[in-house]
NUMARSE-239506 format. One record per residue (C-alpha): residue number from 0; x, y, z. Coordinates in steps of 0.25 Angstrom, whole numbers. Layout:
N
<NUM; <X; Y; Z>>;
...
//
This chain:
328
<0; <0; 0; 0>>;
<1; <6; 13; -4>>;
<2; <8; 25; 5>>;
<3; <-2; 36; 5>>;
<4; <2; 49; -3>>;
<5; <5; 61; 4>>;
<6; <-6; 72; 1>>;
<7; <4; 83; -1>>;
<8; <12; 74; -11>>;
<9; <-1; 71; -18>>;
<10; <-5; 86; -19>>;
<11; <9; 89; -25>>;
<12; <7; 78; -35>>;
<13; <-7; 84; -39>>;
<14; <-1; 99; -40>>;
<15; <3; 103; -54>>;
<16; <17; 106; -56>>;
<17; <23; 119; -58>>;
<18; <25; 117; -73>>;
<19; <10; 112; -74>>;
<20; <5; 125; -67>>;
<21; <13; 134; -76>>;
<22; <8; 127; -88>>;
<23; <-7; 128; -83>>;
<24; <-4; 143; -80>>;
<25; <1; 146; -94>>;
<26; <-11; 138; -100>>;
<27; <-20; 147; -92>>;
<28; <-14; 160; -97>>;
<29; <-14; 155; -111>>;
<30; <-29; 152; -110>>;
<31; <-32; 165; -104>>;
<32; <-25; 173; -115>>;
<33; <-31; 164; -126>>;
<34; <-38; 172; -137>>;
<35; <-53; 171; -138>>;
<36; <-57; 163; -150>>;
<37; <-71; 171; -150>>;
<38; <-72; 178; -163>>;
<39; <-72; 193; -163>>;
<40; <-83; 203; -167>>;
<41; <-82; 215; -176>>;
<42; <-83; 229; -171>>;
<43; <-97; 231; -177>>;
<44; <-102; 217; -171>>;
<45; <-96; 220; -158>>;
<46; <-102; 234; -157>>;
<47; <-116; 228; -161>>;
<48; <-114; 217; -150>>;
<49; <-113; 229; -140>>;
<50; <-123; 238; -146>>;
<51; <-135; 227; -146>>;
<52; <-133; 227; -131>>;
<53; <-133; 242; -129>>;
<54; <-146; 248; -125>>;
<55; <-142; 262; -129>>;
<56; <-139; 257; -143>>;
<57; <-152; 249; -144>>;
<58; <-160; 261; -140>>;
<59; <-153; 270; -150>>;
<60; <-154; 260; -161>>;
<61; <-169; 258; -158>>;
<62; <-172; 273; -158>>;
<63; <-164; 275; -171>>;
<64; <-171; 263; -178>>;
<65; <-185; 268; -174>>;
<66; <-181; 281; -180>>;
<67; <-176; 276; -193>>;
<68; <-187; 267; -195>>;
<69; <-197; 278; -192>>;
<70; <-190; 287; -201>>;
<71; <-191; 277; -213>>;
<72; <-206; 273; -211>>;
<73; <-210; 287; -207>>;
<74; <-219; 291; -219>>;
<75; <-227; 278; -218>>;
<76; <-230; 278; -203>>;
<77; <-233; 293; -201>>;
<78; <-248; 294; -198>>;
<79; <-250; 306; -206>>;
<80; <-243; 313; -218>>;
<81; <-234; 324; -213>>;
<82; <-240; 334; -222>>;
<83; <-254; 331; -218>>;
<84; <-261; 340; -208>>;
<85; <-272; 332; -202>>;
<86; <-272; 340; -189>>;
<87; <-274; 354; -196>>;
<88; <-288; 356; -191>>;
<89; <-282; 355; -177>>;
<90; <-272; 366; -179>>;
<91; <-277; 379; -173>>;
<92; <-266; 389; -172>>;
<93; <-272; 397; -160>>;
<94; <-277; 385; -151>>;
<95; <-271; 372; -156>>;
<96; <-259; 375; -165>>;
<97; <-254; 360; -164>>;
<98; <-264; 349; -164>>;
<99; <-262; 339; -152>>;
<100; <-262; 324; -152>>;
<101; <-275; 318; -157>>;
<102; <-280; 305; -163>>;
<103; <-272; 301; -176>>;
<104; <-261; 312; -172>>;
<105; <-254; 307; -159>>;
<106; <-244; 318; -159>>;
<107; <-254; 329; -164>>;
<108; <-250; 338; -175>>;
<109; <-242; 350; -178>>;
<110; <-246; 365; -181>>;
<111; <-250; 361; -195>>;
<112; <-258; 349; -192>>;
<113; <-248; 339; -196>>;
<114; <-247; 326; -188>>;
<115; <-235; 327; -179>>;
<116; <-233; 312; -178>>;
<117; <-232; 310; -193>>;
<118; <-222; 321; -194>>;
<119; <-213; 316; -183>>;
<120; <-213; 302; -190>>;
<121; <-210; 307; -203>>;
<122; <-200; 317; -198>>;
<123; <-191; 306; -193>>;
<124; <-188; 303; -207>>;
<125; <-183; 317; -210>>;
<126; <-175; 317; -197>>;
<127; <-168; 304; -201>>;
<128; <-165; 309; -215>>;
<129; <-158; 321; -210>>;
<130; <-150; 314; -199>>;
<131; <-146; 303; -208>>;
<132; <-142; 311; -220>>;
<133; <-135; 322; -212>>;
<134; <-127; 311; -204>>;
<135; <-124; 304; -217>>;
<136; <-119; 316; -224>>;
<137; <-111; 320; -212>>;
<138; <-105; 306; -211>>;
<139; <-100; 306; -226>>;
<140; <-94; 320; -225>>;
<141; <-87; 317; -211>>;
<142; <-82; 304; -217>>;
<143; <-76; 311; -229>>;
<144; <-69; 321; -221>>;
<145; <-65; 312; -210>>;
<146; <-59; 302; -220>>;
<147; <-51; 313; -227>>;
<148; <-45; 319; -214>>;
<149; <-42; 305; -208>>;
<150; <-36; 299; -221>>;
<151; <-28; 310; -226>>;
<152; <-24; 317; -214>>;
<153; <-14; 329; -214>>;
<154; <-19; 342; -219>>;
<155; <-32; 336; -225>>;
<156; <-35; 331; -211>>;
<157; <-32; 344; -204>>;
<158; <-41; 352; -214>>;
<159; <-53; 343; -213>>;
<160; <-52; 343; -198>>;
<161; <-51; 358; -197>>;
<162; <-64; 359; -205>>;
<163; <-70; 348; -196>>;
<164; <-66; 356; -184>>;
<165; <-72; 369; -189>>;
<166; <-85; 362; -192>>;
<167; <-85; 355; -178>>;
<168; <-82; 368; -171>>;
<169; <-96; 374; -176>>;
<170; <-108; 369; -168>>;
<171; <-115; 358; -176>>;
<172; <-129; 364; -176>>;
<173; <-124; 378; -179>>;
<174; <-116; 372; -191>>;
<175; <-128; 364; -196>>;
<176; <-137; 377; -194>>;
<177; <-127; 385; -202>>;
<178; <-126; 375; -214>>;
<179; <-141; 373; -214>>;
<180; <-143; 388; -214>>;
<181; <-135; 389; -227>>;
<182; <-145; 381; -235>>;
<183; <-154; 389; -244>>;
<184; <-167; 382; -238>>;
<185; <-167; 372; -226>>;
<186; <-170; 358; -230>>;
<187; <-168; 344; -225>>;
<188; <-154; 343; -233>>;
<189; <-150; 356; -226>>;
<190; <-151; 349; -213>>;
<191; <-144; 336; -218>>;
<192; <-132; 344; -224>>;
<193; <-130; 354; -212>>;
<194; <-130; 342; -202>>;
<195; <-121; 334; -211>>;
<196; <-111; 345; -211>>;
<197; <-110; 346; -196>>;
<198; <-108; 331; -195>>;
<199; <-97; 330; -205>>;
<200; <-86; 335; -195>>;
<201; <-90; 325; -184>>;
<202; <-88; 313; -194>>;
<203; <-76; 318; -200>>;
<204; <-68; 320; -187>>;
<205; <-73; 307; -182>>;
<206; <-69; 299; -194>>;
<207; <-55; 307; -195>>;
<208; <-52; 303; -181>>;
<209; <-55; 288; -184>>;
<210; <-47; 288; -197>>;
<211; <-35; 294; -190>>;
<212; <-35; 283; -180>>;
<213; <-36; 273; -191>>;
<214; <-24; 279; -199>>;
<215; <-14; 273; -188>>;
<216; <-21; 260; -186>>;
<217; <-14; 247; -190>>;
<218; <-23; 243; -201>>;
<219; <-21; 256; -208>>;
<220; <-6; 256; -206>>;
<221; <-5; 241; -211>>;
<222; <-13; 246; -224>>;
<223; <-3; 257; -226>>;
<224; <9; 248; -225>>;
<225; <3; 239; -235>>;
<226; <2; 250; -245>>;
<227; <-14; 251; -245>>;
<228; <-18; 264; -252>>;
<229; <-22; 276; -243>>;
<230; <-36; 276; -248>>;
<231; <-38; 262; -245>>;
<232; <-33; 263; -231>>;
<233; <-43; 275; -229>>;
<234; <-55; 269; -234>>;
<235; <-53; 254; -231>>;
<236; <-46; 255; -217>>;
<237; <-47; 269; -211>>;
<238; <-61; 273; -215>>;
<239; <-69; 260; -212>>;
<240; <-62; 259; -198>>;
<241; <-65; 274; -195>>;
<242; <-79; 275; -199>>;
<243; <-86; 268; -187>>;
<244; <-85; 279; -177>>;
<245; <-91; 289; -188>>;
<246; <-103; 280; -191>>;
<247; <-106; 279; -176>>;
<248; <-105; 295; -176>>;
<249; <-115; 295; -187>>;
<250; <-125; 289; -178>>;
<251; <-123; 299; -168>>;
<252; <-123; 310; -178>>;
<253; <-136; 306; -183>>;
<254; <-143; 310; -170>>;
<255; <-136; 323; -171>>;
<256; <-140; 325; -185>>;
<257; <-155; 323; -181>>;
<258; <-154; 333; -170>>;
<259; <-147; 343; -178>>;
<260; <-157; 342; -190>>;
<261; <-168; 344; -180>>;
<262; <-161; 357; -175>>;
<263; <-159; 362; -189>>;
<264; <-173; 359; -193>>;
<265; <-178; 366; -180>>;
<266; <-171; 378; -184>>;
<267; <-177; 378; -197>>;
<268; <-166; 373; -206>>;
<269; <-172; 360; -209>>;
<270; <-182; 355; -219>>;
<271; <-193; 366; -219>>;
<272; <-203; 356; -227>>;
<273; <-213; 352; -216>>;
<274; <-218; 341; -225>>;
<275; <-205; 333; -221>>;
<276; <-205; 334; -206>>;
<277; <-192; 333; -198>>;
<278; <-191; 332; -183>>;
<279; <-183; 345; -182>>;
<280; <-192; 352; -191>>;
<281; <-204; 348; -183>>;
<282; <-196; 354; -170>>;
<283; <-194; 367; -178>>;
<284; <-209; 368; -181>>;
<285; <-213; 364; -167>>;
<286; <-206; 376; -160>>;
<287; <-218; 385; -164>>;
<288; <-227; 377; -155>>;
<289; <-218; 373; -144>>;
<290; <-226; 378; -133>>;
<291; <-240; 374; -138>>;
<292; <-236; 360; -144>>;
<293; <-222; 356; -139>>;
<294; <-225; 342; -144>>;
<295; <-222; 347; -158>>;
<296; <-207; 348; -154>>;
<297; <-207; 337; -143>>;
<298; <-210; 326; -153>>;
<299; <-199; 329; -164>>;
<300; <-189; 333; -153>>;
<301; <-191; 320; -146>>;
<302; <-190; 312; -159>>;
<303; <-176; 319; -162>>;
<304; <-171; 316; -148>>;
<305; <-175; 302; -148>>;
<306; <-169; 299; -162>>;
<307; <-156; 307; -159>>;
<308; <-155; 299; -146>>;
<309; <-156; 286; -153>>;
<310; <-145; 289; -163>>;
<311; <-136; 294; -152>>;
<312; <-138; 281; -143>>;
<313; <-135; 272; -155>>;
<314; <-123; 280; -159>>;
<315; <-117; 281; -146>>;
<316; <-119; 266; -144>>;
<317; <-112; 263; -157>>;
<318; <-101; 272; -154>>;
<319; <-99; 265; -140>>;
<320; <-100; 251; -147>>;
<321; <-90; 254; -158>>;
<322; <-80; 262; -150>>;
<323; <-69; 253; -143>>;
<324; <-67; 263; -132>>;
<325; <-82; 263; -128>>;
<326; <-86; 249; -130>>;
<327; <-93; 243; -118>>;
//
């Protein structure tokens, strides 16, 4: 019969050797530093994964989509023709200059007996047209100037940026008012052009800064070392990688364009044709009855505020989702 094994000796036998412990430690470190095999996602997909869980973006997107859809189908869902005057018999200049709500006219009418709800619905289309085209033209002009300044540099960059600085030094609404007042007669295109001009320097400076950052990036330096032509470098490498912040800014500028258009229309520099209602125009017409019928100004002003808020919420959320410094 063999002698019993000492427990201390048995514990030493079961304990791993120093070499084994060292190998286990190295394996653990290697496992901790292993590269994850999970496939990555693109910048756009990553931004969408964050945005679809962002209640601020969803709220802004819902408001924006409702506004766009309403503007598209406005002529077909308006209860009355905007030029019709079904409440003309209710207009009494001395006692009742503005008809109030009644059956068939939930918001009442204006001082000419026209249905207020119908004019608000149809006015959304004109507001959208002015905001979209003004932002689009401003974006195109800003991209052209920003590309020239950021790609060429030198004296051309200095000249373009000094012009942009002068434009930015003037208050935007004052500059738009000055440009609009130069027109022979106010119209919808007067609004579009004047608002587009004040947005050009914003897009130009933003794109120029992004392109200057791209000029020293690795992929641009590699393209230069391979002998790629400068035009190809600008339009294939620098501009596509710099346009993202400008597109996000366009979303925010659309809200500003709607507000500026309403301000200019309120001052009488918009489209004078009342057969094509626009929310800013309706605000200007309502100031004569602001004490007797404040709702004439309240409804179009509320529509402008809500729509501008929707574009602002959506634009800020896009900026945070696409900017690496502010990603959450």
